[in-house]
Backbone as CSV, one residue per row, in Angstrom:
resi,resn,N_x,N_y,N_z,CA_x,CA_y,CA_z,C_x,C_y,C_z
1,UNK,-3.066,-1.379,17.427,-1.809,-0.708,17.721,-0.626,-1.518,17.191
2,UNK,-0.677,-2.835,17.374,0.435,-3.675,16.931,0.586,-3.627,15.417
3,UNK,-0.519,-3.622,14.691,-0.465,-3.563,13.225,0.202,-2.272,12.760
4,UNK,-0.150,-1.165,13.391,0.455,0.121,13.019,1.946,0.134,13.346
5,UNK,2.328,-0.467,14.457,3.748,-0.532,14.818,4.508,-1.359,13.795
6,UNK,3.915,-2.453,13.337,4.572,-3.286,12.326,4.745,-2.515,11.024
7,UNK,3.716,-1.780,10.607,3.801,-0.988,9.373,4.895,0.074,9.492
8,UNK,4.915,0.788,10.607,5.941,1.812,10.804,7.329,1.182,10.859
9,UNK,7.442,0.006,11.460,8.743,-0.669,11.520,9.228,-1.050,10.129
10,UNK,8.340,-1.543,9.288,8.717,-1.907,7.921,9.142,-0.667,7.134
11,UNK,8.403,0.404,7.279,8.757,1.634,6.569,10.058,2.232,7.097
12,UNK,10.275,2.147,8.401,11.539,2.625,8.965,12.701,1.793,8.451
13,UNK,12.477,0.492,8.286,13.510,-0.367,7.714,13.834,0.065,6.288
14,UNK,12.814,0.440,5.523,13.058,0.912,4.157,13.882,2.199,4.149
15,UNK,13.587,3.107,5.058,14.360,4.345,5.133,15.805,4.034,5.533
16,UNK,15.977,3.104,6.487,17.330,2.703,6.862,18.077,2.088,5.687
17,UNK,17.375,1.329,4.870,17.994,0.737,3.691,18.440,1.822,2.714
18,UNK,17.611,2.851,2.497,18.010,3.992,1.663,19.257,4.655,2.235
19,UNK,19.261,4.843,3.548,20.397,5.484,4.206,21.660,4.654,3.999
20,UNK,21.564,3.343,4.145,22.720,2.464,3.944,23.213,2.517,2.501
21,UNK,22.287,2.474,1.550,22.683,2.540,0.140,23.365,3.866,-0.187
22,UNK,22.863,4.947,0.369,23.510,6.245,0.149,24.909,6.283,0.761
23,UNK,25.076,5.657,1.916,26.397,5.613,2.545,27.373,4.792,1.700
24,UNK,26.909,3.656,1.189,27.789,2.793,0.400,28.185,3.467,-0.906
25,UNK,27.212,4.025,-1.609,27.492,4.611,-2.916,28.312,5.892,-2.840
26,UNK,28.255,6.591,-1.724,28.926,7.892,-1.628,29.961,7.919,-0.519
27,UNK,30.537,6.783,-0.188,31.473,6.731,0.939,32.719,7.588,0.734
28,UNK,33.081,7.879,-0.497,34.264,8.712,-0.717,33.970,10.190,-0.454
29,UNK,32.718,10.604,-0.516,32.361,12.004,-0.268,31.977,12.263,1.191
30,UNK,31.701,11.214,1.943,31.215,11.366,3.319,32.402,11.309,4.277
31,UNK,32.486,12.301,5.165,33.579,12.318,6.138,33.261,11.371,7.292
32,UNK,34.273,11.089,8.095,34.082,10.205,9.237,33.107,10.818,10.244
33,UNK,33.175,12.119,10.472,32.255,12.772,11.411,30.818,12.692,10.933
34,UNK,30.597,12.839,9.652,29.237,12.710,9.117,28.729,11.283,9.287
35,UNK,29.586,10.307,9.025,29.192,8.910,9.199,28.896,8.601,10.658
36,UNK,29.704,9.158,11.561,29.453,8.959,12.990,28.123,9.564,13.402
37,UNK,27.831,10.745,12.910,26.570,11.402,13.265,25.369,10.597,12.782
38,UNK,25.445,10.133,11.549,24.338,9.338,11.001,24.197,8.025,11.761
39,UNK,25.318,7.365,12.040,25.272,6.084,12.751,24.761,6.251,14.169
40,UNK,25.227,7.269,14.855,24.808,7.478,16.236,23.337,7.851,16.327
41,UNK,22.879,8.737,15.452,21.474,9.133,15.525,20.549,7.990,15.132
42,UNK,20.911,7.233,14.115,20.073,6.106,13.693,20.082,4.996,14.734
43,UNK,21.272,4.606,15.198,21.366,3.524,16.176,20.715,3.870,17.498
44,UNK,20.959,5.081,17.980,20.391,5.506,19.264,18.868,5.575,19.201
45,UNK,18.337,6.184,18.171,16.888,6.336,18.072,16.197,4.994,17.890
46,UNK,16.747,4.144,17.034,16.139,2.835,16.825,16.275,1.967,18.073
47,UNK,17.400,2.047,18.776,17.550,1.305,20.024,16.569,1.779,21.081
48,UNK,16.373,3.091,21.171,15.435,3.651,22.144,14.008,3.203,21.850
49,UNK,13.595,3.312,20.592,12.241,2.913,20.223,12.032,1.412,20.406
50,UNK,12.994,0.604,19.977,12.815,-0.848,20.107,12.849,-1.273,21.567
51,UNK,13.630,-0.605,22.401,13.640,-0.924,23.828,12.297,-0.669,24.480
52,UNK,11.678,0.451,24.141,10.355,0.745,24.701,9.311,-0.244,24.195
53,UNK,9.341,-0.569,22.903,8.377,-1.518,22.354,8.566,-2.908,22.947
54,UNK,9.811,-3.311,23.136,10.064,-4.630,23.718,9.604,-4.696,25.166
55,UNK,9.717,-3.600,25.899,9.201,-3.591,27.275,7.687,-3.716,27.295
56,UNK,7.040,-3.262,26.248,5.586,-3.405,26.153,5.209,-4.882,26.035
57,UNK,5.983,-5.628,25.253,5.649,-7.029,25.018,6.369,-7.985,25.972
58,UNK,7.514,-7.614,26.480,8.301,-8.483,27.358,8.517,-7.819,28.715
59,UNK,7.459,-7.322,29.320,7.616,-6.535,30.543,8.119,-7.359,31.717
60,UNK,7.930,-8.659,31.705,8.408,-9.500,32.802,9.827,-10.007,32.564
61,UNK,10.368,-9.819,31.373,11.706,-10.300,31.055,12.589,-9.128,30.636
62,UNK,13.008,-8.360,31.618,13.767,-7.141,31.356,15.130,-7.458,30.730
63,UNK,15.761,-8.515,31.183,17.087,-8.849,30.652,17.010,-9.191,29.169
64,UNK,16.042,-10.008,28.786,15.880,-10.374,27.383,15.549,-9.150,26.532
65,UNK,14.645,-8.310,27.028,14.286,-7.089,26.299,15.500,-6.180,26.133
66,UNK,16.334,-6.084,27.160,17.526,-5.241,27.087,18.510,-5.771,26.051
67,UNK,18.762,-7.076,26.070,19.699,-7.651,25.106,19.219,-7.484,23.671
68,UNK,17.930,-7.715,23.441,17.403,-7.587,22.075,17.459,-6.137,21.611
69,UNK,17.055,-5.198,22.469,17.072,-3.778,22.099,18.499,-3.292,21.851
70,UNK,19.432,-3.725,22.699,20.836,-3.349,22.487,21.359,-3.917,21.170
71,UNK,20.970,-5.152,20.862,21.422,-5.777,19.612,20.867,-5.047,18.401
72,UNK,19.590,-4.671,18.448,18.979,-3.965,17.319,19.678,-2.621,17.084
73,UNK,19.828,-1.828,18.134,20.487,-0.529,17.992,21.938,-0.648,17.556
74,UNK,22.653,-1.636,18.108,24.069,-1.813,17.768,24.256,-2.250,16.325
75,UNK,23.447,-3.197,15.887,23.565,-3.690,14.508,23.288,-2.565,13.518
76,UNK,22.269,-1.774,13.780,21.965,-0.647,12.886,23.112,0.359,12.885
77,UNK,23.636,0.683,14.070,24.739,1.633,14.145,25.981,1.166,13.413
78,UNK,26.265,-0.134,13.492,27.438,-0.675,12.806,27.223,-0.708,11.301
79,UNK,26.093,-1.252,10.878,25.854,-1.456,9.445,25.795,-0.125,8.699
80,UNK,25.169,0.874,9.294,25.020,2.161,8.611,26.377,2.807,8.341
81,UNK,27.301,2.723,9.297,28.540,3.488,9.157,29.759,2.668,8.768
82,UNK,29.652,1.360,8.770,30.815,0.514,8.453,31.415,0.769,7.075
83,UNK,30.632,1.082,6.041,31.267,1.330,4.738,32.198,2.543,4.715
84,UNK,32.026,3.474,5.656,32.810,4.703,5.621,34.088,4.597,6.454
85,UNK,33.938,4.197,7.738,35.113,4.172,8.607,34.836,3.270,9.812
86,UNK,35.876,2.595,10.298,35.745,1.691,11.436,35.403,2.443,12.720
87,UNK,35.995,3.602,12.934,35.694,4.380,14.133,34.233,4.822,14.162
88,UNK,33.698,5.158,13.009,32.278,5.518,12.942,31.408,4.311,13.284
89,UNK,31.824,3.134,12.869,31.069,1.916,13.197,31.100,1.645,14.697
90,UNK,32.234,1.898,15.338,32.324,1.705,16.792,31.417,2.690,17.512
91,UNK,31.400,3.937,17.057,30.494,4.934,17.647,29.029,4.523,17.473
92,UNK,28.691,4.009,16.294,27.329,3.532,16.067,26.976,2.368,16.960
93,UNK,27.918,1.455,17.151,27.708,0.311,18.037,27.413,0.768,19.458
94,UNK,28.226,1.671,19.967,28.050,2.125,21.345,26.779,2.950,21.522
95,UNK,26.485,3.815,20.559,25.260,4.628,20.661,24.013,3.748,20.567
96,UNK,24.035,2.737,19.698,22.897,1.840,19.571,22.657,1.016,20.817
97,UNK,23.734,0.530,21.427,23.562,-0.254,22.658,23.080,0.628,23.801
98,UNK,23.574,1.855,23.867,23.107,2.769,24.902,21.633,3.126,24.695
99,UNK,21.235,3.336,23.439,19.830,3.626,23.163,18.920,2.466,23.552
100,UNK,19.359,1.231,23.287,18.570,0.066,23.677,18.384,-0.021,25.183
101,UNK,19.461,0.214,25.929,19.351,0.192,27.393,18.423,1.300,27.897
102,UNK,18.550,2.477,27.316,17.715,3.600,27.751,16.243,3.358,27.425
103,UNK,15.962,2.720,26.280,14.578,2.437,25.932,13.925,1.468,26.899
104,UNK,14.646,0.430,27.282,14.109,-0.530,28.250,13.939,0.134,29.605
105,UNK,14.896,0.962,29.995,14.798,1.666,31.271,13.600,2.610,31.271
106,UNK,13.391,3.316,30.170,12.234,4.199,30.057,10.938,3.404,30.149
107,UNK,10.891,2.256,29.460,9.696,1.420,29.510,9.410,0.861,30.884
108,UNK,10.445,0.582,31.662,10.216,0.043,33.007,9.818,1.131,34.000
109,UNK,10.167,2.388,33.722,9.816,3.469,34.644,8.467,4.107,34.347
110,UNK,8.018,4.015,33.098,6.758,4.667,32.741,5.556,3.927,33.321
111,UNK,4.553,4.661,33.756,3.294,3.992,34.093,2.681,3.405,32.822
112,UNK,2.002,2.301,32.957,1.455,1.583,31.809,0.498,2.463,31.006
113,UNK,-0.220,3.357,31.663,-1.181,4.198,30.967,-0.512,5.186,30.019
114,UNK,0.749,5.470,30.178,1.426,6.463,29.357,2.280,5.855,28.252
115,UNK,2.252,4.537,28.089,3.052,3.898,27.050,2.603,4.299,25.658
116,UNK,1.284,4.401,25.455,0.782,4.765,24.122,1.333,6.108,23.665
117,UNK,1.262,7.096,24.533,1.753,8.423,24.176,3.249,8.399,23.890
118,UNK,4.016,7.707,24.718,5.458,7.660,24.506,5.809,6.899,23.237
119,UNK,5.074,5.835,22.924,5.326,5.105,21.678,5.068,5.992,20.468
120,UNK,4.002,6.768,20.517,3.707,7.675,19.407,4.807,8.724,19.248
121,UNK,5.259,9.285,20.367,6.318,10.290,20.295,7.622,9.694,19.763
122,UNK,7.949,8.490,20.190,9.172,7.861,19.696,9.071,7.501,18.224
123,UNK,7.885,7.102,17.762,7.718,6.833,16.328,7.933,8.098,15.512
124,UNK,7.378,9.197,15.971,7.559,10.466,15.269,9.038,10.846,15.262
125,UNK,9.700,10.714,16.412,11.112,11.052,16.498,11.962,10.156,15.600
126,UNK,11.664,8.858,15.587,12.411,7.922,14.757,12.290,8.263,13.280
127,UNK,11.076,8.501,12.835,10.856,8.802,11.423,11.521,10.116,11.036
128,UNK,11.412,11.122,11.878,12.018,12.424,11.563,13.535,12.300,11.471
129,UNK,14.158,11.614,12.422,15.610,11.487,12.399,16.076,10.690,11.197
130,UNK,15.386,9.607,10.870,15.783,8.811,9.709,15.628,9.606,8.420
131,UNK,14.551,10.374,8.299,14.359,11.173,7.098,15.385,12.307,6.998
132,UNK,15.748,12.893,8.128,16.796,13.923,8.105,18.116,13.321,7.647
133,UNK,18.441,12.123,8.143,19.679,11.463,7.725,19.684,11.170,6.230
134,UNK,18.585,10.632,5.716,18.517,10.317,4.289,18.590,11.589,3.460
135,UNK,17.899,12.631,3.887,17.921,13.892,3.151,19.329,14.487,3.134
136,UNK,20.013,14.446,4.274,21.372,14.984,4.325,22.300,14.192,3.413
137,UNK,22.227,12.877,3.484,23.103,12.050,2.643,22.776,12.218,1.163
138,UNK,21.506,12.416,0.869,21.085,12.620,-0.526,21.673,13.920,-1.072
139,UNK,21.619,14.971,-0.262,22.176,16.253,-0.703,23.699,16.229,-0.740
140,UNK,24.312,15.431,0.097,25.769,15.357,0.175,26.371,14.565,-0.979
141,UNK,25.585,13.714,-1.583,26.111,12.821,-2.615,26.413,13.575,-3.898
142,UNK,27.470,13.125,-4.567,27.825,13.700,-5.866,26.927,13.141,-6.962
143,UNK,26.613,11.895,-6.835,25.801,11.240,-7.853,24.371,11.762,-7.751
144,UNK,23.840,12.185,-8.853,22.458,12.675,-8.868,21.525,11.502,-9.130
145,UNK,20.580,11.359,-8.246,19.676,10.226,-8.328,18.492,10.562,-9.217
146,UNK,17.947,9.571,-9.858,16.818,9.827,-10.763,15.572,10.241,-9.988
147,UNK,14.598,10.687,-10.727,13.346,11.125,-10.110,12.625,9.981,-9.428
148,UNK,12.897,8.743,-9.834,12.238,7.606,-9.175,12.672,7.496,-7.721
149,UNK,13.935,7.842,-7.426,14.401,7.816,-6.040,13.615,8.831,-5.209
150,UNK,13.451,10.026,-5.751,12.663,11.046,-5.045,11.215,10.602,-4.887
151,UNK,10.697,9.929,-5.904,9.329,9.424,-5.833,9.195,8.381,-4.720
152,UNK,10.177,7.493,-4.619,10.133,6.464,-3.579,10.207,7.100,-2.197
153,UNK,11.063,8.098,-2.027,11.140,8.804,-0.741,9.801,9.481,-0.440
154,UNK,9.196,10.113,-1.422,7.905,10.767,-1.212,6.817,9.790,-0.830
155,UNK,6.755,8.653,-1.511,5.754,7.633,-1.184,5.995,7.091,0.222
156,UNK,7.262,6.902,0.579,7.585,6.416,1.922,7.121,7.404,2.983
157,UNK,7.345,8.683,2.757,6.891,9.700,3.709,5.368,9.678,3.834
158,UNK,4.668,9.541,2.720,3.204,9.485,2.755,2.732,8.243,3.514
159,UNK,3.357,7.098,3.255,2.963,5.875,3.950,3.253,5.960,5.445
160,UNK,4.374,6.553,5.810,4.687,6.715,7.230,3.675,7.647,7.886
161,UNK,3.341,8.734,7.219,2.339,9.648,7.772,1.004,8.953,7.953
162,UNK,0.624,8.138,6.973,-0.623,7.391,7.074,-0.571,6.391,8.225
163,UNK,0.572,5.712,8.366,0.726,4.759,9.468,0.653,5.437,10.818
164,UNK,1.286,6.601,10.937,1.244,7.319,12.210,-0.161,7.843,12.494
165,UNK,-0.848,8.256,11.464,-2.222,8.694,11.641,-3.101,7.523,12.090
166,UNK,-2.859,6.341,11.521,-3.654,5.178,11.923,-3.366,4.772,13.359
167,UNK,-2.142,4.997,13.813,-1.838,4.719,15.219,-2.682,5.618,16.113
168,UNK,-2.758,6.890,15.755,-3.517,7.819,16.581,-5.016,7.539,16.528
169,UNK,-5.510,7.099,15.383,-6.935,6.818,15.250,-7.318,5.530,15.981
170,UNK,-6.550,4.452,15.719,-6.931,3.143,16.239,-6.532,2.904,17.679
171,UNK,-5.684,3.719,18.231,-5.316,3.547,19.643,-5.841,4.735,20.414
172,UNK,-7.124,4.699,20.685,-7.744,5.758,21.465,-7.251,5.702,22.901
173,UNK,-7.710,6.630,23.705,-7.220,6.695,25.078,-7.707,5.528,25.921
174,UNK,-8.849,4.944,25.597,-9.363,3.846,26.409,-9.003,2.481,25.885
175,UNK,-8.439,2.360,24.698,-8.189,1.051,24.122,-7.040,0.315,24.806
176,UNK,-6.114,1.031,25.390,-4.959,0.378,26.005,-5.305,-0.205,27.368
177,UNK,-6.330,0.330,28.034,-6.671,-0.140,29.359,-7.235,-1.552,29.353
178,UNK,-7.751,-2.009,28.229,-8.323,-3.347,28.168,-7.239,-4.411,28.155
179,UNK,-6.118,-4.146,27.508,-5.064,-5.138,27.377,-3.793,-4.640,28.046
180,UNK,-3.813,-4.488,29.344,-2.643,-4.005,30.062,-1.733,-5.189,30.346
181,UNK,-0.523,-5.160,29.803,0.403,-6.252,30.086,0.884,-6.173,31.528
182,UNK,1.306,-7.300,32.083,1.820,-7.234,33.457,3.076,-6.364,33.509
183,UNK,3.164,-5.579,34.536,4.307,-4.667,34.647,4.826,-4.761,36.063
184,UNK,6.078,-4.965,36.218,6.656,-5.277,37.527,6.653,-4.113,38.503
185,UNK,6.614,-2.881,38.041,6.734,-1.759,38.955,5.392,-1.128,39.303
186,UNK,4.327,-1.487,38.638,3.064,-0.803,38.839,2.014,-1.654,39.560
187,UNK,2.375,-2.798,40.066,1.420,-3.630,40.781,1.333,-3.185,42.228
188,UNK,0.127,-3.020,42.703,-0.099,-2.671,44.095,-0.684,-3.896,44.759
189,UNK,0.040,-4.408,45.739,-0.450,-5.614,46.417,-0.502,-5.381,47.903
């Protein structure tokens, strides 16, 4: 499961990099509202996913998991929208920090047996939102990108699909019960 999460994280980082490059190259064509929407959706979704994943690994240290998840979501929200407008960067910062807090809160409330399903759903949601953002920015841009850019996006989608499929294959329903991390709310004593 951890290997698949790492692969999906690397591919999501690549999609975020495409999104950032599209924002930088086409900042004169992108309105502030569009930049805010992209920053908020990217920061919130990445903060939510990273908060849940951090609760999986740092279940006894909620404060540390919250700070790291908030930082990840905030940094993404700021970086994605900063080339366009300062107000959009502030919106990205706030949405990313809120997503990080919500992800940790979700991870602390979920029963340990349901983390696998929620992680899979959040990975699907993260990839879909990032791809929608890149597709929108690609269509919005005046500059026409070469076929290699489309090829790279296509390969990325295929690799993400393969990674998500491997998560579903390698993390069966019984595999998570063997390595249950300590969880503060689910102990019966």
